[in-house]
C-alpha positions as CSV (number, residue, x, y, z in Angstrom):
1,Q,0.1,-0.1,0.1
2,L,1.2,3.6,-1.1
3,Q,1.9,5.5,2.0
4,L,3.7,8.9,2.9
5,V,4.3,9.9,6.4
6,E,5.4,13.3,7.5
7,S,7.5,13.9,11.0
8,G,9.3,16.7,12.4
9,G,6.9,19.5,13.3
10,G,6.4,21.0,16.5
11,L,6.3,24.3,18.3
12,V,9.4,26.6,17.6
13,Q,10.1,30.3,18.6
14,P,10.2,32.7,15.7
15,G,13.5,32.7,14.0
16,G,14.0,28.8,14.8
17,S,14.4,25.9,12.7
18,L,12.7,22.5,12.0
19,R,13.6,19.6,9.7
20,L,10.6,18.0,8.1
21,S,10.8,14.5,7.0
22,C,8.5,12.4,4.6
23,V,9.1,8.8,4.5
24,V,7.4,6.9,1.7
25,S,6.7,3.1,1.5
26,G,4.9,0.9,-0.8
27,F,6.5,2.4,-3.9
28,T,9.8,3.4,-5.2
29,L,10.6,7.0,-4.5
30,D,13.0,7.2,-7.8
31,Y,9.8,7.5,-10.0
32,Y,8.2,10.2,-8.2
33,A,8.5,14.2,-7.8
34,I,7.6,15.1,-4.2
35,G,5.8,18.3,-3.0
36,W,5.8,20.1,0.3
37,F,2.5,22.0,0.9
38,R,0.8,23.8,3.8
39,Q,-2.4,24.8,5.1
40,S,-3.4,26.9,8.1
41,P,-6.9,27.6,9.2
42,G,-9.2,29.4,7.0
43,K,-6.6,29.1,3.9
44,D,-6.2,27.1,0.8
45,R,-3.4,24.6,0.9
46,E,-0.6,26.2,-0.8
47,G,2.4,24.7,-2.3
48,V,5.8,25.4,-0.6
49,S,8.4,23.5,-2.4
50,C,8.7,20.6,-4.7
51,V,11.8,18.5,-6.0
52,S,12.1,16.7,-9.2
53,R,12.1,13.0,-9.6
54,M,16.0,13.2,-10.4
55,G,16.5,15.9,-7.8
56,H,18.0,18.2,-10.5
57,I,15.0,20.6,-10.1
58,S,13.4,22.3,-7.3
59,Y,11.0,25.4,-6.8
60,Y,9.9,27.4,-3.7
61,V,7.1,29.7,-3.1
62,D,8.3,33.4,-2.6
63,S,7.6,33.6,0.8
64,V,10.1,30.8,2.1
65,K,12.7,31.5,-0.7
66,G,16.3,31.6,1.2
67,R,14.7,30.1,4.2
68,F,13.7,26.6,3.2
69,A,15.4,23.9,1.3
70,I,14.0,20.7,0.1
71,A,16.2,17.6,-0.5
72,R,15.7,13.8,-1.1
73,D,17.5,10.7,-0.3
74,N,16.2,7.9,-2.6
75,A,18.2,5.2,-0.8
76,K,16.0,6.0,2.3
77,N,12.9,6.7,0.5
78,T,12.9,10.1,2.4
79,V,12.5,13.7,1.2
80,Y,13.2,16.5,3.8
81,L,12.1,20.0,4.1
82,Q,14.6,22.2,6.0
83,T,12.9,25.2,7.5
84,N,15.1,28.1,8.8
85,D,14.3,31.7,10.1
86,L,10.7,30.6,10.8
87,K,7.9,33.4,11.1
88,A,4.7,33.5,12.6
89,E,3.1,33.4,9.4
90,D,4.7,29.7,8.6
91,T,2.4,28.1,11.1
92,A,0.4,25.5,9.5
93,V,0.0,21.9,8.8
94,Y,2.6,20.7,6.2
95,Y,1.8,17.7,4.0
96,C,3.9,15.9,1.6
97,A,2.8,14.6,-1.7
98,A,4.0,12.5,-4.5
99,R,3.4,12.7,-8.3
100,Q,4.6,10.1,-10.8
101,T,6.7,11.9,-13.6
102,G,8.9,11.3,-16.5
103,K,12.6,10.9,-15.9
104,F,13.5,14.6,-16.5
105,E,10.4,16.2,-15.9
106,H,10.1,19.4,-13.7
107,C,8.2,19.5,-10.5
108,V,5.1,21.6,-9.9
109,L,3.7,23.5,-7.0
110,S,0.0,22.7,-8.0
111,R,-1.5,20.5,-5.6
112,G,-4.0,19.1,-8.2
113,Q,-1.1,17.5,-9.9
114,Y,-0.1,15.1,-7.0
115,Q,-1.9,11.6,-6.4
116,Y,-0.8,10.6,-3.2
117,W,-0.8,12.7,0.2
118,G,0.5,12.1,3.7
119,Q,-1.5,12.8,7.0
120,G,0.5,16.3,7.7
121,T,2.8,17.4,10.5
122,Q,1.9,20.6,12.6
123,V,4.5,23.3,12.7
124,T,3.7,26.1,15.1
125,V,5.7,29.4,15.5
126,S,5.2,31.2,18.3
127,S,6.9,33.0,21.0
């Protein structure tokens, strides 16, 4: 059974850091682009970052550029989202999602393009 499990969320003060992990099982990560999305109460789920299947392309939403970094370790079936200099507006439930793609295809930040989703991990930034 295809499954994605996020972890690493928590409560952090402004300016702090968290490393989120997305562990996949039931399929080979090599064939999938992975996206990270987030959703806060009353807002739509937005794309935060994505990494292509081959790891050669990554994108970030403008609000996190320079602060977040995505990385994948296919041998461990894991994708990471390093979040630095966190701000109150980063508070949300963070989800990872998988999208099967061609070998050199770019990733996208459109949630409708992703077939498989995890359950999410809560990130709260507060003093």
